[in-house]
C-alpha positions in Angstrom: 12.1 106.5 -196.8 13.3 109.7 -198.8 14.5 113.0 -197.6 10.9 114.7 -196.0 10.1 111.7 -194.1 13.5 111.2 -192.2 13.1 115.2 -191.8 10.1 114.4 -189.8 11.0 111.5 -187.8 14.5 113.9 -187.0 11.7 116.2 -185.9 9.7 114.0 -183.8 12.4 112.6 -182.3 13.7 115.9 -181.3 11.1 116.4 -179.6 10.3 113.8 -177.5 14.6 113.8 -176.6 13.0 117.9 -175.3 10.8 116.5 -173.1 12.5 113.8 -171.7 15.3 116.5 -170.9 12.5 119.0 -169.1 10.9 116.4 -167.6 14.1 115.5 -166.1 15.2 118.6 -164.9 11.5 119.5 -163.4 12.2 116.7 -160.9 16.1 117.8 -160.4 13.9 121.5 -159.6 11.6 119.8 -157.6 14.4 117.7 -155.4 16.5 121.7 -155.1 13.0 122.9 -154.0 12.8 120.4 -151.7 15.9 120.9 -150.0 16.4 124.4 -150.2 13.2 124.6 -148.3 14.8 122.2 -145.5 17.5 124.0 -145.4 15.4 127.7 -144.6 13.8 125.2 -141.5 17.3 124.2 -140.3 18.0 128.0 -140.4 15.8 129.0 -137.8 16.3 125.3 -135.6 20.1 126.5 -135.4 19.1 130.4 -134.6 20.8 130.5 -131.4 17.6 131.6 -130.2 15.4 129.2 -131.4 17.9 126.3 -129.7 17.9 128.5 -126.4 14.5 127.8 -126.7 14.0 124.5 -127.5 16.2 123.7 -124.7 14.4 125.7 -122.2 11.5 123.5 -123.1 13.6 120.3 -122.7 13.8 120.8 -118.7 11.0 121.6 -117.7 8.3 119.4 -116.8 5.2 119.3 -119.4 3.7 116.5 -117.7 0.9 118.6 -115.6 -1.2 120.9 -118.2 -2.5 122.6 -114.8 0.8 123.9 -113.8 0.8 126.9 -116.6 -2.8 126.5 -118.2 -6.2 125.7 -116.7 -8.6 124.1 -119.3 -12.8 123.9 -118.2 -15.2 123.2 -120.8 -12.9 123.2 -123.2 -11.7 126.5 -122.9 -8.0 127.8 -121.6 -7.1 130.1 -119.0 -3.5 131.0 -119.5 -1.7 131.4 -115.9 1.7 131.8 -116.9 1.7 133.3 -120.3 5.7 133.0 -120.8 5.4 129.2 -120.1 2.7 128.7 -122.4 4.2 131.2 -125.5 7.6 129.1 -125.0 5.8 125.7 -124.8 3.7 126.4 -128.5 6.7 127.9 -130.0 8.9 125.4 -130.0 6.6 122.6 -130.5 4.7 124.8 -133.8 8.1 124.6 -135.4 7.8 120.8 -135.4 4.3 121.0 -136.2 4.7 122.9 -139.4 8.0 120.6 -140.4 5.4 118.2 -139.9 3.0 119.8 -141.9 5.0 119.9 -144.9 6.3 116.1 -144.7 3.0 115.2 -144.6 2.0 117.1 -147.8 5.2 115.5 -149.4 6.9 119.2 -149.6 10.3 117.5 -147.9 11.9 114.8 -147.7 11.5 112.0 -144.8 15.0 111.6 -145.6 16.3 114.8 -145.2 14.4 115.6 -141.9 15.7 112.3 -140.4 19.2 113.6 -141.8 18.7 116.9 -139.5 16.1 117.1 -137.0 15.6 113.0 -136.0 17.3 113.6 -132.2 15.5 116.5 -131.7 12.2 116.0 -133.1 12.7 112.6 -131.1 13.3 113.8 -127.9 10.5 116.8 -127.6 8.0 114.8 -128.4 8.6 111.6 -125.9 9.3 115.1 -123.5 5.7 117.0 -124.1 3.6 114.2 -125.7 1.8 113.5 -121.9 1.1 117.1 -121.8 -0.3 117.0 -125.9 -2.5 114.1 -124.8 -3.9 115.8 -121.7 -4.8 119.1 -123.9 -6.3 116.9 -126.8 -8.6 115.5 -124.2 -9.2 118.3 -122.2 -10.1 120.7 -125.0 -11.5 118.1 -126.9 -9.1 118.5 -129.8 -7.5 115.2 -131.1 -5.9 116.6 -134.2 -3.7 118.7 -131.6 -0.3 118.7 -132.9 -1.1 115.8 -135.0 1.5 116.8 -137.7 3.9 116.8 -134.7 3.4 113.3 -133.9 3.3 112.7 -137.5 7.0 113.7 -138.2 7.7 112.0 -134.7 6.1 108.3 -136.3 8.0 108.8 -139.5 11.4 109.5 -138.0 10.6 106.6 -135.4 9.5 104.7 -139.0 12.4 105.2 -140.8 14.9 104.6 -137.8 13.4 101.2 -137.5 13.8 100.6 -141.4 17.3 101.7 -141.2 18.2 99.2 -138.0 16.5 96.6 -140.1 18.2 96.6 -143.1 15.4 97.5 -145.2 16.7 100.9 -146.3 19.7 102.4 -146.8 20.6 106.1 -145.2 
């Protein structure tokens, strides 16, 4: 092998190493972006106003939709604007987290670590009302991503408890 061949080989090897390093950096950047996004979501979640609203939603009985909203011919009529605003704002936060999880923009392990209990508790609290509203409004997709988030956390917890995955 002469000097020119050796130089060409080294150049090709340098390009391959550069590509490998760039791919590793892109992978790490993707992980960092996911973590940053989740931390932004968590900052909203741990705010005093959101925490108050979350706790207020938990205190109410949401089993009967008719207490705060009347649905006729699939269209809602608001009876209590404050209640419906509160009821929508908190679950919509979790709906947004569910969309990000569904689109693989955030990692289930991080979501589980930060929001699992609150997600499970809230979904179980409002699920009867959501199911009523889906049927009465003919909107089966209502809060589907919140439900997806709930199901993914439950699935992960089952895998953790059975030892199928490590935390």
